Structure formats: C-alpha cells, structure tokens
N, C-alpha and C positions, 0 to 999 in steps of 0.2 A: 504494500500500500504506500509506503514512504517513497518507493522508487517511482510510482506513478506521479507523485507530486513534484518530483525533481525533473521529470521529463518535460520537454516543450509540448505545447498543445497546438494542434493544427485544425482549425475549422475548415471543413470541406463540404462541397455541394456536388450532388450528382447532376451532370449536365443534361441528362435525359429526363429524369423524373423531378428534379428540384429538391430531392431529399437532402437534408443537412445532418451532419454529425460532426463530433469533435474527436480527433484522434490524439492520443498521448503516447509518444514514442520518440526514440532518438532521431536525429536528423538523417542518419544513414538508413534506418528502418523506414522512415517516411519517404525517402527518395526511392527505395525499393518498392514500397507500397504504391507509389504513384505510377511506377513502370508497370506494375501488375494490375492496376485499376485505371485504365485510360478514360473511363467514363466519369471519373471524379476529378475535380479541380479545387484549388484553394478558394474558399468563400471570402472574397474580398469585402463583402458587405458586413462581415463580422468585425472588420477593422484590423489593425495591425498592432503589434506590441510597441512599447516605447512611447507612452503618452506623457505629454508635458502639461502640467497643471499650472495655470497662472503665467505670469510673465517671468522669463528667466532674469536673474539679477546680473547686472553688468558690473564688472570691477571698476574701481576708480581709474585705473590706468587705461582701460578701454574707453571709458567716458572722455578722458583727457585727449586721447588720440582722435576720437570722433569729433570733439570740439574743434581741434586744429584743422581737421579735414573740412568741417563746416565753414570755418573762417575762409579757407581757400576756395571753397565752392559754395557761395551763398545761395545759389538756386537749388542745391540739393537739400531735400527735407530729411535731415538726420536727427531731428529733435527727439525721436523715440529712443535714441541711443545716448543722448547727452544729459 
C-alpha cells in the first residue's frame, strides 16, 4: 500500500469509449502500458502536476535588476516584477 502512494499517478482516457481511470505505477511501467494499450491516452483535462498557488515571490536582487531594465526600456511594462 505504501508503494502505491510513492508511485506517480497517470490519469488516462480511452479514446474510443471516453472511459477514464487513474493508473499508479513507475514511469517505465507506464511507458510499457501505453505501448500495450494504444486505445488509451493521457487525460489532459485532469490537469498536470506542479501547481503554483498565488504569486511567486521575487528576490530583492531580481527586483533591482528588473528596475534597471525598466529604466532603460520605459515602454516595457515590468511593474509586476519590481
């Protein structure tokens, strides 16, 4: 059971029937499963991993560099970075 929680999950959809399911296996096993099951594809409507919540925080050094760029390029709208 613990092994299942450590494996990546892959939401998939059957291209013919529209049936959806979620697989939990290693990347190598998933690659082999895809070769053996050509009727199935990744379900992109389920989203992807790596979600960012809120605005990423910029370091002071980055803000300083962006301010200097803004000074040299006044028509560029870099206000969200400064």
